[in-house]
N, C-alpha and C positions, 0 to 999 in steps of 0.2 A: 817870809814873803813868798807867795806862790808864783809860779811861772804864768806869764800872759799867754794867750793863744799864739802870738807870734814867736815867743820864746820856745814854746813847745814845738812849733813847726820847725824852727831852726835847729833844735836839738835832734829831731828826727832826721832832718836833711843831712846832718853831720854823721849819722849812723851808716849811710849808704857808701859802700866802696865805689871807687871809680868804675865807670862802664856798666853799672847795674841797670837792670830793667825794673821799673817800679810802677805799680798801679795804686792810684789814690782814690779812696772812697769819696762819696759825696759829703758835703758839709765841712766839718772841721778839717779832715785830712786834706782837702783840696788846697789849704793854705800852704802846704809843704812845697807845692810846685814853685811858689815865689821865692823860696829860700835855698833852692838847690843851686850850688855854684856851677857856672857854665863850664869851668875847666875840669869838672869831674866827669863830664860826658855821660850824664845819666839820661836814659831814655824813659820818659814817663808815658805810660800806656793808659788809655781811657777805653773802657769796655764798649763804648758806642762806636769804636772804630778809628782811633787815632793813636799813633805811636810817634812821640816827639813833642808832647805838650811842654810849654815853657813859661807857664804863669799867666798873669792877667794882661790883656791888651790895653793900650792907651786909647784915648778918644779918637786919635788919628788912625789907629790900626785895627780898631774893633770891627769884626765881621759877624753878622747874624748867622752865618752858616758854619762858623767855627765854634763849636761848643763841646763841653765834656759830658760825662754821663749824668751829671746833675743839672744839665741845661744851662750852665754858666758859660759865658763867652771866655775864650782862651786865646793865647798866642801859641805859635808853634816855632820850633827851632829848625835850622837848616838840616835837611835830610829826613824830615818828617814824612810819614806815609799815612794813607787812609785806606780803609778796607771795610768789608761788611761784618755783621755780627757773628756769622759762622766762623770766619777766620779769626776774629777777635777772641772768641771763646775757645777756638782751637789753640791759640797761644796760651790762654790761661790753663785749660785742661791738660795741655801737653807739657806743662811744667816749664814754660819758657819765661815766666815772670819771677824775678828774684825776690822781690819784696812786695807785699801789699800793705797799705795802711788803711785801717777801717775804724769807724766809730763803734761804740758799744753801749748797750744798756747795762750789762753786767759781764764780768769775767770772773770765773771762779779759780780756786787754787789748784785745780787739775788742768788748767789751760782751756777749759770749755768756754765757748763764746756764745752769748745771747745778744743779738743786735738787730732783730728784725720785727719783733712784736711784743706787746704786753697784752695778755689775754683780757678781753673786754674793751680794749681801746681800738680806735680806728686802725684798720690794717691797710698798708700801702703795698705790701709784698716784699719778698726777700731780695729781689733783683739778682745781681750776679755774685752776691756775697758767698753763697754756698759753694760756688765754683772756685772763687778766689781763695777761700780758706783751705781748700783741698789741693788747689793747683799751684799756688805760689810757694816758693821755697821757704819763705819766712813771713809770718804774720805779725804785724805791729799794730797795737791798738792805741788810738789817740782819743782821749775823752776827759771830761771833768771827773774829778775824784769822787764827787758826791752828786746825787741827782737833785732835782728841784726841791725835794722834800728834806734834803740834808742827809739822805741815807747813803751808805757806802755802796759803791759800784764794784769794788773788789771784795768778793765774798768767798766763804768757805765752799758752799755749794749753791749753784743757781737753780731756781725752780722755774725760770722762764724758758720758753721754747728755744731750743738750741739751733744755732747756725752751723756749728761744727764742734766736734769733741776732741779735746787735747790738741788744739790747733794753734793756740796763742803762744808766741815765744817771748814777746816783750809788750809791756803796757807803759805808755807815757801819759801821765795825767798832769794837772796843774801843780801837784805836790811832788812829783818825782818820776823816776824810772824804776819799774818793778818787773820781776820775772816770776811766773808761777813755777814753783819747784817743790817736790816732795810734800804736797798737801798744804803749802803755805805760799807766801809771796816774799821772794828775796829782794832786798833793797839794793839796787845798783847805784842810784844817786838820788839825793833829795834836793828839792829847790832851796834856795837860800833861806835860812832861818826856819825851815820846816823841820820839826822833830818827828821821830818815829811814832810817838804816841798820837801826833796829829792825824796820822794816816788811818788809824783804826783798822789795821790789817787783821784778818782772821787768824 
């Protein structure tokens, strides 16, 4: 049985040590904010200029002016701060973010990441991903194990345009936790009832 999106998010939230600074990419990674235990004192950074994101707001607390980089409404924790893009990217490029969690189109066995475009398809731009994969101390990928066509997203070598080379430390998919090492993917943990052969690792 594969992990649900919520189970993947909870698994990733449990990987962060206390007092870490974390940036969450748009889409699937944003779910992690709802799973971080308050007692861990994690500071979640959003590249549009927020430090101290704490998940989704309720109907009573929602504000149209409080959003993350994916334009989703957010809640903030005590001690949160707001700043402009230059300071936000200064935090990223200056190495002040401990972890970033991003989605991906493909990750290859050398830790190369492709997550911003498929040639010939509509292009929305890379956003801050290029800065994050080089500025964060550790890059975690959160994604489905297979694409919509049923093709593996953990590959020996990706031919898609790269976001970063050798930047990925961990990949969490609906099938398990994997690490690119020595030209292959090391299995850290598999989801319940998932077997190695189900993962079709290169």
